[in-house]
SEDOPA-935445 format. One record per residue (C-alpha): residue in three letters; residue number from 1; y, z, x. Coordinates in steps of 0.1 Angstrom, whole numbers, always signed. Last residue first. Layout:
residues N
(sedren ala; NUM; (Y; Z; X))
...
//
This chain:
residues 489
(sedren val; 489; (-437; -467; +120))
(sedren thr; 488; (-441; -461; +83))
(sedren ala; 487; (-437; -424; +80))
(sedren glu; 486; (-409; -424; +106))
(sedren glu; 485; (-390; -449; +84))
(sedren ala; 484; (-392; -426; +54))
(sedren ala; 483; (-379; -397; +76))
(sedren phe; 482; (-351; -420; +89))
(sedren val; 481; (-340; -428; +54))
(sedren glu; 480; (-339; -391; +45))
(sedren leu; 479; (-319; -385; +77))
(sedren val; 478; (-293; -411; +67))
(sedren gln; 477; (-289; -395; +33))
(sedren glu; 476; (-285; -361; +48))
(sedren arg; 475; (-258; -374; +71))
(sedren asp; 474; (-239; -389; +42))
(sedren asp; 473; (-239; -356; +23))
(sedren phe; 472; (-238; -355; -15))
(sedren his; 471; (-238; -325; -38))
(sedren his; 470; (-219; -333; -70))
(sedren lys; 469; (-183; -324; -76))
(sedren val; 468; (-169; -330; -111))
(sedren gly; 467; (-134; -345; -116))
(sedren met; 466; (-147; -378; -130))
(sedren ile; 465; (-169; -382; -99))
(sedren glu; 464; (-163; -360; -68))
(sedren gln; 463; (-190; -366; -41))
(sedren tyr; 462; (-200; -335; -21))
(sedren asp; 461; (-211; -324; +14))
(sedren glu; 460; (-180; -336; +32))
(sedren his; 459; (-183; -336; +70))
(sedren gly; 458; (-178; -374; +73))
(sedren lys; 457; (-166; -388; +40))
(sedren gly; 456; (-150; -421; +48))
(sedren ala; 455; (-172; -442; +70))
(sedren ile; 454; (-209; -449; +74))
(sedren leu; 453; (-212; -471; +105))
(sedren val; 452; (-246; -488; +110))
(sedren val; 451; (-251; -500; +146))
(sedren asn; 450; (-276; -526; +155))
(sedren gly; 449; (-299; -524; +186))
(sedren pro; 448; (-331; -527; +165))
(sedren gln; 447; (-323; -544; +132))
(sedren ala; 446; (-302; -530; +103))
(sedren leu; 445; (-305; -545; +68))
(sedren gln; 444; (-327; -516; +56))
(sedren cys; 443; (-302; -491; +70))
(sedren ala; 442; (-273; -508; +52))
(sedren thr; 441; (-293; -509; +19))
(sedren arg; 440; (-301; -471; +22))
(sedren ile; 439; (-264; -463; +27))
(sedren ala; 438; (-253; -485; -3))
(sedren gln; 437; (-280; -470; -25))
(sedren arg; 436; (-268; -435; -18))
(sedren arg; 435; (-232; -447; -23))
(sedren asp; 434; (-238; -462; -58))
(sedren thr; 433; (-211; -487; -63))
(sedren ile; 432; (-227; -514; -42))
(sedren thr; 431; (-204; -543; -32))
(sedren leu; 430; (-220; -565; -6))
(sedren thr; 429; (-200; -585; +20))
(sedren arg; 428; (-214; -612; +44))
(sedren pro; 427; (-205; -641; +21))
(sedren arg; 426; (-171; -626; +14))
(sedren ala; 425; (-160; -623; +50))
(sedren asp; 424; (-149; -659; +55))
(sedren asp; 423; (-125; -656; +25))
(sedren pro; 422; (-107; -626; +41))
(sedren leu; 421; (-113; -594; +21))
(sedren gly; 420; (-82; -575; +9))
(sedren val; 419; (-87; -582; -28))
(sedren glu; 418; (-122; -567; -25))
(sedren met; 417; (-106; -532; -21))
(sedren gln; 416; (-89; -534; -55))
(sedren arg; 415; (-122; -544; -71))
(sedren leu; 414; (-139; -515; -54))
(sedren ile; 413; (-113; -490; -69))
(sedren glu; 412; (-119; -506; -103))
(sedren asp; 411; (-156; -501; -99))
(sedren pro; 410; (-151; -464; -91))
(sedren asp; 409; (-132; -458; -123))
(sedren glu; 408; (-107; -431; -114))
(sedren thr; 407; (-109; -393; -120))
(sedren arg; 406; (-123; -384; -86))
(sedren pro; 405; (-135; -417; -71))
(sedren asn; 404; (-148; -398; -40))
(sedren asp; 403; (-162; -427; -19))
(sedren ser; 402; (-178; -455; -39))
(sedren thr; 401; (-191; -485; -20))
(sedren leu; 400; (-181; -516; -1))
(sedren ile; 399; (-210; -529; +22))
(sedren ile; 398; (-199; -550; +51))
(sedren lys; 397; (-218; -571; +76))
(sedren asp; 396; (-207; -583; +110))
(sedren ser; 395; (-179; -558; +113))
(sedren arg; 394; (-144; -558; +128))
(sedren val; 393; (-125; -582; +106))
(sedren ala; 392; (-144; -571; +74))
(sedren ala; 391; (-137; -534; +80))
(sedren glu; 390; (-100; -540; +86))
(sedren arg; 389; (-98; -562; +55))
(sedren ala; 388; (-116; -536; +33))
(sedren met; 387; (-94; -508; +45))
(sedren ile; 386; (-62; -529; +40))
(sedren pro; 385; (-73; -537; +4))
(sedren arg; 384; (-76; -500; -4))
(sedren lys; 383; (-45; -488; +16))
(sedren gly; 382; (-21; -494; -12))
(sedren ala; 381; (-41; -472; -37))
(sedren asp; 380; (-28; -440; -20))
(sedren arg; 379; (-49; -413; -37))
(sedren asp; 378; (-63; -406; -72))
(sedren gly; 377; (-96; -421; -62))
(sedren gly; 376; (-109; -422; -26))
(sedren cys; 375; (-117; -454; -8))
(sedren gly; 374; (-150; -470; +3))
(sedren cys; 373; (-170; -478; +34))
(sedren val; 372; (-203; -489; +47))
(sedren thr; 371; (-201; -510; +79))
(sedren ile; 370; (-229; -530; +96))
(sedren ile; 369; (-221; -537; +132))
(sedren cys; 368; (-242; -563; +152))
(sedren gly; 367; (-238; -567; +189))
(sedren ser; 366; (-229; -601; +204))
(sedren pro; 365; (-193; -591; +211))
(sedren gly; 364; (-202; -560; +230))
(sedren val; 363; (-222; -529; +217))
(sedren val; 362; (-200; -503; +234))
(sedren glu; 361; (-165; -519; +230))
(sedren arg; 360; (-175; -529; +195))
(sedren ile; 359; (-184; -493; +185))
(sedren thr; 358; (-150; -481; +198))
(sedren asp; 357; (-132; -509; +180))
(sedren leu; 356; (-150; -499; +148))
(sedren val; 355; (-140; -462; +151))
(sedren asn; 354; (-104; -469; +160))
(sedren val; 353; (-100; -495; +132))
(sedren leu; 352; (-114; -471; +106))
(sedren ala; 351; (-90; -443; +118))
(sedren asp; 350; (-61; -468; +115))
(sedren pro; 349; (-70; -480; +80))
(sedren thr; 348; (-74; -444; +67))
(sedren his; 347; (-107; -427; +56))
(sedren ala; 346; (-125; -424; +89))
(sedren tyr; 345; (-147; -392; +84))
(sedren asp; 344; (-175; -406; +106))
(sedren val; 343; (-213; -409; +104))
(sedren val; 342; (-227; -433; +130))
(sedren ala; 341; (-262; -447; +125))
(sedren thr; 340; (-280; -462; +155))
(sedren tyr; 339; (-308; -488; +154))
(sedren gly; 338; (-342; -485; +171))
(sedren arg; 337; (-366; -483; +142))
(sedren pro; 336; (-370; -445; +146))
(sedren ser; 335; (-333; -444; +139))
(sedren arg; 334; (-309; -426; +163))
(sedren leu; 333; (-281; -406; +147))
(sedren thr; 332; (-245; -406; +161))
(sedren gln; 331; (-218; -383; +148))
(sedren phe; 330; (-184; -400; +152))
(sedren arg; 329; (-166; -371; +135))
(sedren gly; 328; (-188; -358; +106))
(sedren ala; 327; (-194; -324; +121))
(sedren val; 326; (-172; -319; +152))
(sedren pro; 325; (-184; -336; +184))
(sedren val; 324; (-197; -314; +213))
(sedren leu; 323; (-179; -295; +240))
(sedren leu; 322; (-200; -286; +271))
(sedren ser; 321; (-184; -312; +294))
(sedren met; 320; (-150; -297; +285))
(sedren lys; 319; (-161; -263; +298))
(sedren val; 318; (-161; -276; +334))
(sedren leu; 317; (-127; -293; +331))
(sedren val; 316; (-112; -261; +316))
(sedren gln; 315; (-126; -241; +344))
(sedren gln; 314; (-109; -263; +369))
(sedren pro; 313; (-76; -261; +350))
(sedren asp; 312; (-76; -222; +346))
(sedren phe; 311; (-64; -214; +311))
(sedren gly; 310; (-27; -205; +307))
(sedren leu; 309; (-21; -217; +272))
(sedren leu; 308; (-3; -247; +286))
(sedren ile; 307; (-35; -256; +305))
(sedren ser; 306; (-55; -254; +273))
(sedren ala; 305; (-30; -274; +254))
(sedren gly; 304; (-32; -302; +280))
(sedren tyr; 303; (-70; -302; +281))
(sedren val; 302; (-72; -302; +243))
(sedren ser; 301; (-46; -330; +241))
(sedren leu; 300; (-67; -350; +266))
(sedren leu; 299; (-98; -344; +246))
(sedren asn; 298; (-82; -357; +214))
(sedren tyr; 297; (-68; -388; +232))
(sedren ala; 296; (-102; -395; +248))
(sedren asn; 295; (-117; -391; +213))
(sedren phe; 294; (-94; -419; +200))
(sedren arg; 293; (-103; -440; +229))
(sedren gly; 292; (-140; -439; +221))
(sedren thr; 291; (-171; -417; +225))
(sedren phe; 290; (-177; -380; +229))
(sedren gln; 289; (-202; -359; +249))
(sedren val; 288; (-180; -357; +280))
(sedren glu; 287; (-187; -365; +316))
(sedren leu; 286; (-160; -357; +342))
(sedren gln; 285; (-137; -373; +367))
(sedren asn; 284; (-106; -354; +380))
(sedren gly; 283; (-74; -374; +388))
(sedren asn; 282; (-53; -359; +360))
(sedren ile; 281; (-81; -366; +336))
(sedren glu; 280; (-108; -392; +343))
(sedren leu; 279; (-134; -397; +317))
(sedren thr; 278; (-170; -409; +317))
(sedren thr; 277; (-179; -412; +280))
(sedren gly; 276; (-207; -401; +256))
(sedren asp; 275; (-236; -410; +234))
(sedren leu; 274; (-225; -444; +221))
(sedren arg; 273; (-213; -452; +257))
(sedren ser; 272; (-179; -456; +273))
(sedren glu; 271; (-172; -458; +311))
(sedren val; 270; (-141; -450; +332))
(sedren ile; 269; (-117; -441; +304))
(sedren arg; 268; (-84; -429; +319))
(sedren ala; 267; (-64; -398; +313))
(sedren lys; 266; (-29; -385; +319))
(sedren phe; 265; (-14; -350; +312))
(sedren asp; 264; (+22; -344; +322))
(sedren thr; 263; (+29; -382; +319))
(sedren leu; 262; (+21; -413; +338))
(sedren thr; 261; (+15; -441; +313))
(sedren arg; 260; (-13; -456; +293))
(sedren leu; 259; (-39; -429; +284))
(sedren ser; 258; (-11; -405; +276))
(sedren tyr; 257; (-1; -368; +272))
(sedren arg; 256; (+34; -354; +268))
(sedren tyr; 255; (+51; -320; +272))
(sedren lys; 254; (+84; -305; +258))
(sedren ser; 253; (+92; -268; +259))
(sedren ala; 252; (+100; -256; +224))
(sedren leu; 251; (+135; -257; +209))
(sedren thr; 250; (+126; -289; +189))
(sedren asn; 249; (+152; -314; +178))
(sedren gln; 248; (+141; -347; +192))
(sedren leu; 247; (+105; -338; +202))
(sedren met; 246; (+88; -351; +171))
(sedren val; 245; (+107; -384; +173))
(sedren glu; 244; (+93; -388; +209))
(sedren gly; 243; (+58; -388; +195))
(sedren val; 242; (+66; -413; +168))
(sedren lys; 241; (+61; -441; +193))
(sedren asp; 240; (+25; -431; +198))
(sedren asp; 239; (+14; -435; +234))
(sedren ala; 238; (+34; -404; +244))
(sedren asn; 237; (+10; -382; +223))
(sedren val; 236; (+29; -350; +219))
(sedren leu; 235; (+27; -314; +232))
(sedren ala; 234; (+54; -290; +220))
(sedren phe; 233; (+53; -256; +237))
(sedren ala; 232; (+65; -222; +225))
(sedren gly; 231; (+92; -202; +244))
(sedren lys; 230; (+120; -213; +221))
(sedren pro; 229; (+106; -214; +186))
(sedren leu; 228; (+89; -242; +168))
(sedren ala; 227; (+107; -250; +135))
(sedren asp; 226; (+118; -286; +145))
(sedren phe; 225; (+82; -292; +155))
(sedren phe; 224; (+68; -285; +121))
(sedren met; 223; (+96; -302; +102))
(sedren lys; 222; (+88; -334; +123))
(sedren lys; 221; (+55; -338; +104))
(sedren ala; 220; (+74; -340; +71))
(sedren ala; 219; (+101; -363; +85))
(sedren ile; 218; (+74; -387; +96))
(sedren tyr; 217; (+58; -388; +61))
(sedren asn; 216; (+93; -392; +45))
(sedren asp; 215; (+99; -422; +69))
(sedren val; 214; (+65; -436; +60))
(sedren thr; 213; (+75; -437; +23))
(sedren lys; 212; (+62; -423; -10))
(sedren his; 211; (+53; -389; +5))
(sedren phe; 210; (+26; -380; -20))
(sedren asp; 209; (+9; -412; -30))
(sedren met; 208; (+18; -425; +5))
(sedren his; 207; (-7; -399; +19))
(sedren asp; 206; (-16; -420; +49))
(sedren arg; 205; (-2; -448; +71))
(sedren thr; 204; (-3; -440; +108))
(sedren leu; 203; (+9; -411; +129))
(sedren asn; 202; (-6; -397; +161))
(sedren thr; 201; (-18; -365; +177))
(sedren phe; 200; (+11; -341; +177))
(sedren ile; 199; (+4; -307; +191))
(sedren gly; 198; (+23; -274; +185))
(sedren gly; 197; (+25; -242; +205))
(sedren ala; 196; (+29; -204; +204))
(sedren phe; 195; (+35; -206; +166))
(sedren thr; 194; (+50; -178; +145))
(sedren ile; 193; (+44; -182; +107))
(sedren gly; 192; (+73; -174; +84))
(sedren glu; 191; (+72; -208; +66))
(sedren ile; 190; (+38; -225; +73))
(sedren arg; 189; (+32; -232; +36))
(sedren arg; 188; (+66; -248; +33))
(sedren gln; 187; (+55; -273; +6))
(sedren val; 186; (+69; -301; +28))
(sedren cys; 185; (+51; -287; +59))
(sedren ala; 184; (+19; -279; +41))
(sedren his; 183; (+18; -315; +26))
(sedren ser; 182; (+22; -329; +61))
(sedren ser; 181; (-8; -310; +72))
(sedren val; 180; (-9; -284; +100))
(sedren glu; 179; (-44; -279; +113))
(sedren met; 178; (-50; -245; +129))
(sedren phe; 177; (-59; -228; +161))
(sedren ala; 176; (-60; -191; +168))
(sedren tyr; 175; (-60; -171; +200))
(sedren glu; 174; (-63; -134; +209))
(sedren cys; 173; (-89; -125; +183))
(sedren gly; 172; (-98; -88; +181))
(sedren ala; 171; (-114; -88; +146))
(sedren gln; 170; (-84; -71; +131))
(sedren val; 169; (-62; -98; +145))
(sedren met; 168; (-84; -125; +131))
(sedren glu; 167; (-85; -107; +97))
(sedren his; 166; (-47; -108; +97))
(sedren leu; 165; (-47; -145; +104))
(sedren leu; 164; (-70; -150; +75))
(sedren arg; 163; (-48; -129; +52))
(sedren asn; 162; (-17; -147; +64))
(sedren leu; 161; (-32; -181; +56))
(sedren thr; 160; (-47; -170; +23))
(sedren leu; 159; (-14; -155; +11))
(sedren his; 158; (+8; -185; +21))
(sedren asp; 157; (-16; -212; +9))
(sedren pro; 156; (-42; -227; +33))
(sedren thr; 155; (-36; -257; +55))
(sedren thr; 154; (-64; -284; +53))
(sedren gln; 153; (-72; -270; +19))
(sedren lys; 152; (-103; -254; +3))
(sedren ala; 151; (-120; -244; +36))
(sedren pro; 150; (-153; -225; +34))
(sedren tyr; 149; (-154; -193; +54))
(sedren glu; 148; (-172; -187; +88))
(sedren val; 147; (-176; -155; +107))
(sedren thr; 146; (-177; -160; +145))
(sedren asp; 145; (-141; -149; +155))
(sedren val; 144; (-126; -156; +121))
(sedren ile; 143; (-135; -191; +113))
(sedren asn; 142; (-122; -215; +86))
(sedren lys; 141; (-141; -246; +77))
(sedren val; 140; (-140; -284; +76))
(sedren thr; 139; (-103; -291; +70))
(sedren ser; 138; (-94; -265; +96))
(sedren leu; 137; (-82; -229; +103))
(sedren leu; 136; (-99; -215; +134))
(sedren gly; 135; (-99; -181; +150))
(sedren ala; 134; (-105; -169; +186))
(sedren lys; 133; (-122; -143; +207))
(sedren tyr; 132; (-119; -151; +244))
(sedren gly; 131; (-145; -158; +270))
(sedren met; 130; (-134; -193; +282))
(sedren leu; 129; (-162; -208; +261))
(sedren arg; 128; (-146; -192; +231))
(sedren ala; 127; (-112; -205; +239))
(sedren met; 126; (-127; -240; +244))
(sedren glu; 125; (-145; -238; +211))
(sedren tyr; 124; (-113; -230; +193))
(sedren leu; 123; (-95; -258; +211))
(sedren leu; 122; (-123; -281; +202))
(sedren thr; 121; (-119; -272; +165))
(sedren ala; 120; (-81; -278; +165))
(sedren thr; 119; (-85; -312; +183))
(sedren thr; 118; (-114; -324; +161))
(sedren thr; 117; (-97; -314; +129))
(sedren lys; 116; (-63; -328; +137))
(sedren gly; 115; (-76; -361; +151))
(sedren asn; 114; (-60; -385; +127))
(sedren thr; 113; (-27; -384; +108))
(sedren gly; 112; (-8; -359; +129))
(sedren thr; 111; (-5; -321; +132))
(sedren val; 110; (-21; -294; +153))
(sedren gly; 109; (-8; -258; +153))
(sedren val; 108; (-14; -233; +181))
(sedren leu; 107; (-14; -196; +175))
(sedren arg; 106; (-13; -171; +204))
(sedren leu; 105; (-19; -141; +181))
(sedren ala; 104; (-1; -109; +174))
(sedren arg; 103; (+30; -127; +161))
(sedren ser; 102; (+8; -147; +137))
(sedren pro; 101; (-3; -114; +120))
(sedren his; 100; (+31; -102; +108))
(sedren asp; 99; (+19; -70; +92))
(sedren phe; 98; (-2; -85; +64))
(sedren trp; 97; (+24; -76; +37))
(sedren glu; 96; (+53; -87; +59))
(sedren asp; 95; (+40; -122; +65))
(sedren ala; 94; (+30; -125; +28))
(sedren leu; 93; (+65; -113; +18))
(sedren his; 92; (+80; -139; +42))
(sedren ala; 91; (+60; -168; +27))
(sedren leu; 90; (+65; -156; -9))
(sedren ala; 89; (+103; -154; -4))
(sedren ile; 88; (+103; -190; +8))
(sedren ile; 87; (+83; -201; -22))
(sedren ser; 86; (+105; -179; -45))
(sedren asp; 85; (+137; -198; -36))
(sedren lys; 84; (+171; -183; -46))
(sedren val; 83; (+157; -149; -52))
(sedren gln; 82; (+158; -125; -82))
(sedren ile; 81; (+139; -92; -77))
(sedren tyr; 80; (+127; -74; -109))
(sedren thr; 79; (+114; -39; -108))
(sedren val; 78; (+92; -28; -138))
(sedren gly; 77; (+94; +7; -153))
(sedren glu; 76; (+115; -5; -182))
(sedren asn; 75; (+108; -41; -191))
(sedren leu; 74; (+134; -68; -187))
(sedren thr; 73; (+136; -93; -216))
(sedren gln; 72; (+154; -126; -210))
(sedren pro; 71; (+133; -132; -179))
(sedren leu; 70; (+151; -135; -145))
(sedren asp; 69; (+150; -169; -130))
(sedren glu; 68; (+141; -174; -93))
(sedren cys; 67; (+114; -147; -94))
(sedren val; 66; (+99; -117; -76))
(sedren ile; 65; (+83; -93; -101))
(sedren ala; 64; (+74; -57; -96))
(sedren ser; 63; (+51; -30; -110))
(sedren ala; 62; (+23; -52; -124))
(sedren gly; 61; (+3; -35; -151))
(sedren ala; 60; (-15; -63; -170))
(sedren lys; 59; (+13; -64; -195))
(sedren val; 58; (+38; -71; -167))
(sedren val; 57; (+16; -100; -155))
(sedren asp; 56; (+14; -114; -190))
(sedren ala; 55; (+52; -113; -194))
(sedren ile; 54; (+57; -130; -161))
(sedren phe; 53; (+33; -159; -170))
(sedren arg; 52; (+60; -184; -178))
(sedren his; 51; (+76; -179; -144))
(sedren ser; 50; (+43; -194; -131))
(sedren asp; 49; (+58; -229; -133))
(sedren val; 48; (+28; -252; -132))
(sedren ala; 47; (+20; -287; -119))
(sedren val; 46; (+44; -290; -89))
(sedren gly; 45; (+49; -253; -86))
(sedren lys; 44; (+79; -232; -96))
(sedren val; 43; (+67; -199; -82))
(sedren ala; 42; (+66; -164; -97))
(sedren val; 41; (+58; -138; -71))
(sedren phe; 40; (+39; -108; -85))
(sedren leu; 39; (+40; -74; -69))
(sedren ala; 38; (+10; -54; -80))
(sedren gly; 37; (+10; -17; -90))
(sedren lys; 36; (-16; -20; -118))
(sedren gly; 35; (-33; -54; -119))
(sedren ala; 34; (-25; -91; -118))
(sedren gln; 33; (-51; -114; -104))
(sedren arg; 32; (-49; -139; -132))
(sedren ser; 31; (-12; -142; -126))
(sedren asp; 30; (-18; -159; -93))
(sedren asn; 29; (+11; -153; -68))
(sedren ile; 28; (-1; -119; -57))
(sedren leu; 27; (+8; -89; -34))
(sedren asp; 26; (-12; -58; -41))
(sedren thr; 25; (-8; -20; -43))
(sedren ile; 24; (+30; -17; -42))
(sedren glu; 23; (+45; +17; -40))
(sedren ile; 22; (+79; +22; -56))
(sedren glu; 21; (+111; +27; -36))
(sedren ile; 20; (+127; -5; -50))
(sedren asp; 19; (+135; +10; -84))
(sedren gly; 18; (+149; -14; -110))
(sedren val; 17; (+169; -46; -112))
(sedren val; 16; (+176; -64; -79))
(sedren arg; 15; (+198; -94; -76))
(sedren leu; 14; (+203; -123; -52))
(sedren pro; 13; (+175; -110; -30))
(sedren gln; 12; (+174; -120; +7))
(sedren ile; 11; (+138; -116; +20))
(sedren ser; 10; (+121; -95; +48))
(sedren ala; 9; (+137; -63; +35))
(sedren ile; 8; (+119; -71; +3))
(sedren leu; 7; (+86; -57; +16))
(sedren gln; 6; (+100; -24; +30))
(sedren ser; 5; (+119; -17; -2))
(sedren leu; 4; (+87; -24; -22))
(sedren lys; 3; (+70; +4; -3))
(sedren lys; 2; (+36; -6; +10))
(sedren met; 1; (+0; +0; +0))
//
C-alpha cells in the first residue's frame, strides 16, 4: 500500500477533490479489477473511454479516481484527481507504484521494423552467458530471470511493463532488454521508463494501417531516441538512411554499426551457409549459428550494445558463437528426403526479401526455392500485392496461402495478393487457402537440395480466423510432414 499523496507527487494534477492522505491498496486502469481502496485511472482509449466506468468503479469500492473529466456527481469518501492527460499520469503513477524499477536496471530498448525480437533476445542470452541475471520483454515471450510469461503485446501496457520490470529487480536482475514498438511510442507506453540505451535496426514499410504515412512511422520511432537521457547510448544501423534521423535530437551518446562503411562497429560476411556464417567483426573472425545479411546486422548490433554495456570484447566474441536463432526466425529443418525447410516470421516485404535473398545466396542461381506466404487480415492491405510480387521474383515456385485472416475473408486477401504477381509467375504459382495443405503441398513438391520457405508466422502457435484463435504452428506442420516421410524412406 502507498499513500495517495506519495503517488500523485509524480504527476501534476489540475484539481484535487478529497483526501490525499488515504492509503491506496491497488493501482488499476481496468474497471473490472476494481476493489476496496483502489486507485482507478480513467483513460480515453482508441476504442473505449473508461471515464464512463467511473461510477461502477466507485460502487466496487475504489478510493480514488484519476481522470481528465470530473464526473458530474462526486461521491463522498472518494478522492478525485483531475489531470490534463491521464495516459501520461498512468505512466508516472505506475512507475511510482512499482518503486521506479527501470532506474534499478540497465534497460536497453530495441526499435525498428525488422530484427527487434532477435536483437533483444540475443542480448538477453548474452547477458546470461556473461554470468548476469537478466530480463526480456519481447513479441515472443517475457522472461524474468529464467521464469517465462506469455507476451500479449510487443511492448506491454504501463502497468504490466512496470510490474514485470519490478519483478526483474526483485529477482536480482541487473540487465533488461525490450522491444519498443512504434505503437508503444505513439501510445506513450514507455513514458516514465528510464533506458540505459537504445538500438535502431532498420525501417521499411509496415503498420501503415495505424501510422498512415511513412513519415509518421519514422516520427514514432524517433520519439524513443528523442527521449533517451544523457548518459545513455543510442546505437543505430548506419546502412539505413533513417539511422541518422534517429540521432538528430537525442541527448544520448551516439554510435553506429555497419556492414558497408567504417563505423564504431563494423562487420563483414566471410562465408554464408544455411546452418551458419563465418563473420568478421571489428577485425575478429568467428563462426555463428545464423544465416544471412539481416542476421549479420542483428549480431553486429548485439556486439555493439554488449560493448557499450561494458562487457569484455573478447568474451563477447566467444559467447556470440554460442548464441542460437530465436524461435521462428530463420529456423532450418532438414527433411529425410534431402530438402531444407526454413520457418521465418517475415511478414513485411523487406523481411521477405531479406530471407529470400539470403537463401538464394546460399543455394545459388540454379537452386530451387519454394515459398509459402500470406498476409494478415485487418492490417495494411497495401503490402499484399507487394509481398506476392517479391515472393514471385525471388522464388522458383510460390504458394499463396492464408496467414491470420482475423475478421477478413481469407480468399479476398489472397485475391489482393494475386494482383501483384508478374505474368510470368502465374504458371508457377498456386493459391491454397488452407495453410496446412499449402505447407504439405510445398513439401511434396520439394526435391533433394531444394529449400522450402514458410514465411509470415514464425514463432506464432495459432491462426486467427474470424476473431477466433486456433492452435497452428508452422514448425509442427513441417515436422509432421517429415515424420510421414521418415516412415516411407
